C-alpha positions in Angstrom: -17.5 4.2 -4.9 -14.7 4.7 -7.1 -11.6 3.0 -6.7 -8.2 4.0 -8.3 -5.2 1.5 -8.6 -2.0 3.0 -9.6 -1.2 1.2 -12.6 2.3 2.5 -13.9 4.1 -0.7 -12.9 3.7 -3.5 -10.5 0.9 -6.1 -9.3 -2.1 -3.7 -10.1 -4.4 -6.2 -11.7 -4.5 -8.7 -8.6 -5.8 -5.6 -6.5 -8.4 -4.9 -9.3 -9.7 -8.5 -9.2 -9.9 -8.4 -5.3 -11.7 -5.0 -5.3 -14.3 -6.6 -7.9 -14.7 -9.7 -5.8 -15.8 -7.6 -2.7 -17.4 -4.6 -4.4 -18.6 -5.8 -7.6 -20.5 -2.4 -8.4 -17.5 -0.3 -7.8 -16.0 1.9 -10.5 -12.4 1.0 -11.0 -9.9 3.1 -12.8 -6.4 2.0 -13.5 -4.4 5.2 -12.7 -1.8 6.4 -15.0 -2.2 10.2 -15.3 -2.8 13.0 -12.8 -6.3 13.3 -14.3 -7.4 10.0 -13.6 -7.2 10.8 -9.7 -10.3 13.1 -10.1 -13.4 11.6 -8.7 -11.6 8.6 -6.6 -13.0 7.7 -3.2 -10.1 5.4 -2.7 -6.5 4.7 -4.2 -4.4 1.5 -3.8 -0.7 1.7 -4.5 0.5 -1.9 -5.4 3.7 -3.6 -5.1 6.4 -3.2 -7.8 9.8 -1.7 -8.0 10.1 1.5 -6.0 12.9 3.2 -7.9 11.2 2.9 -11.0 7.7 3.7 -9.9 9.3 6.9 -8.2 10.8 8.1 -11.3 7.5 7.5 -13.2 5.4 9.4 -10.5 7.8 12.3 -10.8 7.9 12.5 -14.6 4.1 12.3 -15.1 3.1 14.4 -12.2 1.2 11.8 -10.5 3.3 12.1 -7.2 1.9 15.6 -6.8 -1.7 14.5 -7.4 -1.5 11.7 -5.1 -0.2 14.1 -2.3 -2.9 16.5 -3.0 -5.4 13.8 -3.0 -4.2 12.6 0.3 -4.3 16.2 1.7 -7.9 16.2 0.7 -8.8 13.1 2.8 -8.6 10.4 0.1 -8.0 6.9 1.7 -4.9 5.5 0.3 -3.4 2.0 0.7 0.2 1.0 -0.1 1.2 -2.6 -0.4 4.9 -3.7 -0.2 6.5 -1.1 -2.6 3.3 1.1 -2.3 4.0 1.2 1.5 7.8 2.2 0.6 6.5 4.9 -1.7 4.3 6.2 1.0 7.2 6.2 3.7 8.4 9.4 5.0 12.1 7.9 4.7 13.6 4.6 3.5 16.7 3.3 5.5 20.1 3.7 3.8 18.6 5.1 0.5 17.9 8.5 -1.0 14.7 8.0 -3.2 11.7 9.4 -4.1 8.8 9.5 -1.5 5.2 10.6 -1.4 5.7 11.3 2.3 2.3 10.1 3.4 3.0 7.9 6.2 5.3 9.1 9.1 7.5 5.8 9.0 10.9 4.7 7.9 11.0 1.6 6.2 13.9 -0.9 5.3 13.4 -2.3 1.8 13.8 -6.2 1.2 14.2 -6.9 5.1 13.3 -10.5 4.8 15.8 -11.1 2.0 15.6 -11.8 -1.7 12.7 -13.2 -3.6 13.9 -16.8 -3.0 13.3 -16.0 0.8 9.6 -15.1 0.0 7.1 -16.7 2.3 3.6 -16.9 3.8 2.5 -16.4 7.3 -0.8 -16.4 9.1 -1.1 -13.4 11.2 -3.4 -11.2 13.2 -4.0 -7.7 12.2 -5.9 -5.0 14.2 -9.2 -4.4 12.4 -9.9 -7.8 11.3 -11.5 -10.4 13.8 -9.6 -13.6 12.2 -6.1 -14.2 11.4 -5.2 -13.4 7.8 -2.6 -15.3 5.5 -0.1 -12.9 4.3 2.3 -13.2 1.4 5.5 -11.8 1.8 7.8 -11.1 -1.3 11.1 -9.1 -0.9 8.9 -7.3 1.8 10.0 -4.3 3.6 9.6 -3.6 7.4 8.9 -0.5 9.3 11.8 0.3 11.5 10.4 3.7 13.1 6.7 4.9 13.3 5.7 8.6 14.1 3.4 9.4 17.1 0.4 9.3 14.8 1.0 6.0 13.4 -0.7 2.8 14.6 1.0 -0.4 14.4 -1.6 -3.0 13.1 0.5 -6.2 12.7 4.0 -7.5 13.5 5.9 -10.7 12.8 8.6 -11.7 15.1 8.5 -8.2 16.5 8.9 -6.6 13.1 6.3 -3.9 12.1 4.6 -5.0 8.8 1.3 -3.0 8.8 0.5 0.5 9.8 -2.3 2.8 9.8 -2.2 6.9 9.9 -5.6 8.4 9.8 -6.9 7.3 6.3 -3.8 5.8 4.9 -2.7 2.2 5.4 0.4 0.6 4.6 1.4 -3.2 4.5 4.4 -5.1 3.9 2.7 -8.0 2.3 0.6 -8.7 -0.8 -3.0 -9.5 0.4 -4.2 -9.4 -3.3 -2.1 -12.6 -3.8 -4.5 -14.5 -1.8 -8.4 -15.3 -2.0 -9.1 -13.5 1.3 -10.4 -10.0 0.4 -11.2 -8.9 4.1 -8.4 -6.3 4.1 -9.7 -4.9 0.9 -13.0 -4.6 2.4 -11.8 -3.0 5.5 -9.9 -0.4 3.6 -13.1 0.2 1.1 -15.3 0.8 4.1 -13.0 3.8 5.2 -14.4 7.0 4.0 
């Protein structure tokens, strides 16, 4: 297993720690260049600032490399900003998109950083509820026909799956619970 974690900006170190906890023998690469995508079995796109990351993905050709890897079947998971980058559109904004999930998202849907919160929730695919951390989190406002809704909070969609692509509004890497990482890493 060779897991890549996009490391151009954002909370990538916590994802690396979570992967090491549940898959200690996995090779992990901090992905900063298109060449570092070669040989990956999984890719995680962490939280961060979507405008900045979009500019960096375009500038260094990483966006195209990620899109090509997705077309070749690479399992990809985006958390918070990562889900925003994977969305086909962002409500009210014209910004860079990897266009990997047939969804529309609304940025900062739960409010500013001061409105961050934790919520226990059930996620399709996990047997027991998961504690989820929401920090300036997006919500999914529209889903395409091939998108499976995995979790909602107050009727707001916060986790989706489309084939081998996963998008979550929240930050599972900020808890000690690695079940979502384990589930994603079981995909081939």
